[in-house]
N, C-alpha and C positions, 0 to 999 in steps of 0.2 A: 247019425254019427257026423262029427265035424269033418270037413274035408279041406284040403288045400289044393288050389289050382295053380299051375305054373307052366312055364315053358320047358322044353326038353333040355335046353342048355343050362348047365350049372356053373357057378363061379363063386369065389369068395367075395363077400361084400364087406366093405370097410365099416359102414354105418347102417345098421338095420333099423328102420323106423317101424313102429307099431302104431297103426292109426285106426281108430274106430270111426267108420263112415257114418255120416249123419246129414241132416238137412242143412246144417251150416256150411257144408262143402259146396252147396248150391246157392248159398246166400238166401236161404229160406228158413222160415219157422217150421217146426215139425209137422203141423197140419198141412203144410204146403209142399211136402216132399214130392208127391205124385206130380204136381204141377211143375215143379222144378225139373224133375226127371224128364217129363215130356218136352220141356223147352230145350234141355240139353240134347236129347235124342233127335230133335227136329233140326239141329244144326248140321251142316254138311261138312264132313272132313275133320281130320284131327286138329288142324290149326284153329279152326273156328271154335271147336269144343274146348281146346286148351286155353284160348283167349277168354272164354267165358269162365272157366274154372279158376283162372288167375286174376279175374277182374276184382278190384278192391271191393270188399264187402260193404253193404249199406246197412245191414242189421247192426243194432247197437246192443251193448251189454246192459244188464239191469242197472248198472251204474251210469248209463247214458254215454258210454264211450264206445267208439268204433275200434275194431282191430285193424291192423295194417294189412292183413291178408287172411284169406280163409284157412281153415285148419289143414286141409290137404295140401294146399300151396305152401303152407308154412313148413311142413315136414319135408317136402321136396327141396325147398330153398335152404333147409338146414344141412344139405349135403348128404341126404340118405340115398345111397345107391341101391339099397334094397328096401322093400316095403311089404309088410304084412298087413293087408287090409282086412279089417274085422267087419263082417257084414251079417245081418240077421236074415234068416229065411225060415220062417216058422210054419208049423202045420197045426191048424189051418192058417193060411196066409194072413198077415196083418198089414194094414195100410202103411205102417211105419217101417216095414222091412226094407233094408238097404241093399239086399242082394242085387236088384236091378241096377243100382248105381255102381256096384262093384263090377258088374258085367260090362258097363260102359267105360269106366275109368281104368280098370285093370289092363286091358289090351292097349289102351292109349298110353299108359305109363310104360309098358313094355316096349312099345314102338319108339319111345323116347329114351330108351336105354336103361330104364330102372327095372331091377329084378323084382317085379311086383307079383305077389301071390295073394289069394283070397282065402280066408278061413271062414267057414260057415258056422253061425250061431243059431241053433235050433230053438232055443228058449231064451227070451230076453229076461234073465234074472242073474243073480250073482254067480250061481253055480254054472249056469249055461255059458256065461261069458268067460269065467275063469277056466273052465275045462277046455273050451274051444281054443283060447289063446295058448294055454299050456301045451296042448297037443299040436296046434298049428306051428308054434314056434319051434318045438322039438323037431318036427318034420322039415321045416325050413332049414334049420341050422345043421341038421344031419347031412343034407344034400348040398347046402351052400353055406359053409361056415361064416360066421360074422365076427368081426373084431369087437364091436360094441353094439348094444341095443339101446334105442331111444324111444321112449313112450311120449306121444304127443299129449300134452296137458290140455290142449284145446279140442280134442276129438270126442264129440258125443256127450251124452248125459253123464252126470256124476257117477251113477251106478255103473255105467259102461266103463268109465275110467278106472274105478276101483276094481271091478272084475278083471279088467285087462292087467292091472298092476299085480293083483294076486296071482294071476296065471303066469306072469313073467317070473315072479319070485319062486313059484312052485316049479317052474322049468329050470331053475338054477341060475337065473340072471338077476342082477341088481341093475335096473335100467337107469339111464340118465333121463331127466325130465325136460322136455322141450316146452318152453313157455312162450306162446305166440305174443308178439309185440302189439301194443296199441298203435293207433295211427300216428301218434306223436313220438313214437319210439323208432329207432333204426329198424329198417326192414330186414336187413341181413347183416350178420347171421343172427337168427333168433336166439334168445338166451337159453342156455341149457343149465338146469339146476341139478347139482349132485344130490342123489337120493340118500338121505341120512339113515343109518341103520335103525335109529330109534323109531322110524315110521313103521317098520315091519311089525314089531309086536303090537303097536297101536292098531294096525289094520286087522291083525289076527284076533285081537280082543273084541273089536267092534263089529266084525263082519257078521257074526251071528245075531247080534242084538239090534244093530242100527241099520246096516245097509239093506237087508231084505225088505225093510219098510219103505225104502226110497224107490223112486221111479214111477210112482203112481200119480205124481203131480198134486198130491194132497196138501202139500205145504206144511206137513207136520214137522215137529222138531224133536230132536233126541240129544242127549248129553253124551259126549264121548268120555271114556274113562279118564283121559288125561287132558281134556280141553274144555272149552266153553260150549254153550249150546250151538249146534250146527244145523242150519235149516236144510230140509230135504227139498231141494229145487234142482231141476235138470238144466243146468247152464254151465258154460265154460268158466265164467267168473266164479261160480260157486265151487267148481272143482279146484280151481286155483286157491280159493280161500281155505278149503278144507285141508289141502296139502300144506299150505303155509301155517295153518293153526297146528297141524299135527307135528311139524318139524320145528316149531318155535321153541 
């Protein structure tokens, strides 16, 4: 069962960010997640770890451009005073599980005044992500009401983004989309894209035929009912391209 971890004090949050944790938060590629976790854990004290988490990223997008900041840093800089961190903890454990990262950054964020909670994803597929986010958001907002919900477009693989988006919609929210800036764009505030209603039926139509085939890194392609061929690749720029194609 998915779970949400939180502090005992509750409050209303103005802007609740939903962020899928991933290796990019550590400025690493997915196979290097464990190495990045070890490096972060080896640092002593909150300030040293926060400096590392907010250091400008060196990874480049498939298009050869760098982002101005890492995904987790982006959602904090966007003014999110509440954060729902989405992390995987599978059975049997998988080397790509991000629960250990959540255990490091969750308390750090709370000590910095952010109402951060973690929701557990037991299976990294569309249904697992969607269900975890839907339940996690419901629990969060029942105890700490939110004025608005923002989904980080730069958080994790494309499959994770779509699963989180569907979970938010099923929880009764139409989130605003946070688009992380590239290094030649203003750092703050990151752009927020209004989610068009037309995207919702597109996602509902495609989730059963297209998205379950993504996430394996196979590079296969599928045609969306209302758009051009969309490549199945796990990258932030591909997530951005899919959303832009769907709402065009």
